N, C-alpha and C positions, 0 to 999 in steps of 0.2 A: 568127603564132608569136612575133613580137617582144614582144607584150603578155602572153604566156602566164604569165610570172613574176608580173606584177601581178595577173592574174586569180586565180592560185592563192593569192597572199597575201590578196586580198580575200575569197576563199572561206573561207580558214582563219580570218580575223578575224571573219567573219560567224558561223562555227560557234562560235567562242569566246564571242562576245556572246550568241548564242542559249543556249549552255550556262549562262552566268552568269544571264541573265534568267529562264530557265525552271527554275533550280535550286529556288527555293521551291515551285514547282508540283509538282516531282518528289519533294519531301521527304515522308516518310511522316507520316501523321496518327495521333494517339493520343487516348485518352480518359483522363481522370483526375478524381478527386473533389477539390473545393476547398470551403472554408467561406466563406459570405457572411453578414455581420452583417445582422440583420433590423431595418428601420426602418419604423415606422408614422407617417405624416405626414398633416397636413390635418384632424385631428379637430376638429369645431366646438368653440368654447371653452366652451359650456354643457354639454358631455359629458365624461366621464372613463372611462378603462379601469380596471376594478376587480379584474381577475383577472391572474394571472401570464401573461406572454407570453414565449415562447422568444426568446432573444437572437440566434440564428443558425440558418441552415439549411445543409444539404449540397447542393452543386450539382455535377452531372456535366457536364463540358465536353469539347468535341472540337476539335482543331485540330492544326496542325503542331507538331512536337516543339519547335522553337525558340520558337514563340509561347507554348506551354504553359510553357516554362521562364521566360520573362519575366513570365508571369501570376502566378508564385509570389511575386513581389515587390510585387504590387499588392493594394490593399485592396478586396475586392468587397463590394457591398451589395445586399441585396434590399429594395427600397422599395415600399411599398403605400400608395396614396392613400385616406384615409378621409373625404374631404370630402363624399361623397354620403350619408354616414350622418346621419340626421336625428332618430332616436329611440332610446331605450335598449333594451337587450335582449341576447340572445346572438347574436354575430356570427361568421360564417365567411367567410373570404376565400380565394381561390385564387391562388397565385403562378404566374405564367407567365414564359416566357423573357424577355419584354420588361421584366420587373420587375428583372432582374439587369443590372448595369452592366459587362458584359464588352466587350472590344474587338470591332471589326467582324469580324475574322478568326477569332474564337472562337465556336463554336456551343454553346448551352446544350441539352444532351440531356435532362436530368432534374433535378428539384428534390425533395429529400426533407427534411421532408414538404412537399408542395405546397399543403397546406391549413393555415390557422392559425385557431384558435378562441379567442374571449375574450368577456368580458361588458362592457357599457357601461351606465353610469348617468348620471342627471342630477345636476348640481351644485346644492347648496342652501346656505343660510345660516341660522343661528340663534344666539341668545345663551344662554350657560350661566354658572353661578357659577364663580368662581376660588377654588380651595382652596389656602391656603398650605401648603406641604409642609415640615413641621418634622422635622428629623432629630436624634436625640440628646436629651440632657436636661441641665439646668443642674446646678450643684453641689448637694449636700445642704443643705437649709435654704432653698431657693428654689423658687418655684412659677411655672409658665407659665400666663398667662391666655389669653383667646380672641384669636388672631391675626386681624387685619382687613386685607383688601386694598383698595386704592383706586387705580383703580376695582375694583369687586368682581365685575364681570361681563365676559365676553369674547365677541366675535363670532367664530364659527368658520365655516369653509367646507369643503365636501367632498361626497362621495357622500351622497345623501339617506338611504340605508339605514344609514350609519355615524353621521352626525351626530345622527340621531334616537335612537340608542342611548346617546349620551353625556349624562350628567346633570351633569357638571362637567369642568373642566380644572384642572390643577395648575400651581404655580410650580416652578421648579427648586429644588433642595434648599436649605433654610435651616438652617445648623448651629447647634444650641442648646448644644453642649458648651462649658462655661466661661462661659456668659452669667450675669451677676449683676444686670443692670439692663435696663429696657425699652429697646428699640432699634427703629430704622426702617431698612428695607433695600429697595432697588430690585432686583427679580429678574425674569428673563424668564418669560413664560407659555409653557408647552409642551404639545404634544399627543402622546399615546402612539401614535396611528395615523399611519402614513406618508402616508395619503391625506387626512387632515384637517389643515388648517393654521389657525393663529391669525391672523385678519385684524386685529383690534384688541382690546386694546392689545398691543403687542409686549412691554412690561414693565409691571409694576404695583408700587406702593409698599406694602410690608407692614409694619404696626406690630405688634410682638410684646411684650406686657406680661410682664415678669419681675419678680416681687415677692418680698421676704423673707417666709418662712413665719411666720405669726402664731401664738403659743402658746408653752408652756414648752419650754425646750431639752431635748434628750434626757437631760442630766445631772440636771436638775430632776425630770423624769418618773421617772427611775430611783430618786432619793432618796425621792420621795413614795410609790412603790410599796413600798419597803423599810420605811418607817415604818408604812404601813397593815398590812403583814404582821406586824410586831412587835406592834402593838396588838391585832390579832385573836388572836394566840397567847398573850396574858397570861392566867393561870389565874384572876385576880380579876375579869377583865372590865374592869380599869382600866389606863390606861397605866402602864408600869413607871417607877418613880422611883429615883433614886440614893439 
């Protein structure tokens, strides 16, 4: 009986410890939808994705309320490995719970959509002419000659279906407004397609001839036309004399 107080205290302490330790286990579980960014990794370097791929998927997760609250501050990612793809074509991959980077105490219940479809092509290269892209016009009385790029051809790289459709690439804009003399300008070579890149050269030197127009001035032309009209209108068929 003399140790009864100690025994009761130990029992109470054990109950308190059990209640604290077992608290998370007794906590209610919930489900909620979260968003995970979609990442496709490991694609062989000789292949490229040529169609739009969704940037994220919806994930239904299950876990304790406190764990779900902490999950809201984390960045989830759905990652799919494409390293086993070896040839071009239409691809469909299935996302599974192990593709989602959730904490161990969170369960992935569903992924929407769980299938991702896209097309893959082989990468290729070819050379095409470079076209100087002239914008605007010089002042009246000046003419623009044939612009020449040096180098005049570019090596492009991209999906085979796209690079075979390109007959040329262009430079960035070369402004002609106010030009009254021949000039040389280094300008970048650009591609209109986001999947086609310029391998070489990054820039080209463009020579644009700008020459003064050869021939009578507009005032001289107007005077000559007036004289011819007066001569034709003379009733004697001869030029009028004072």
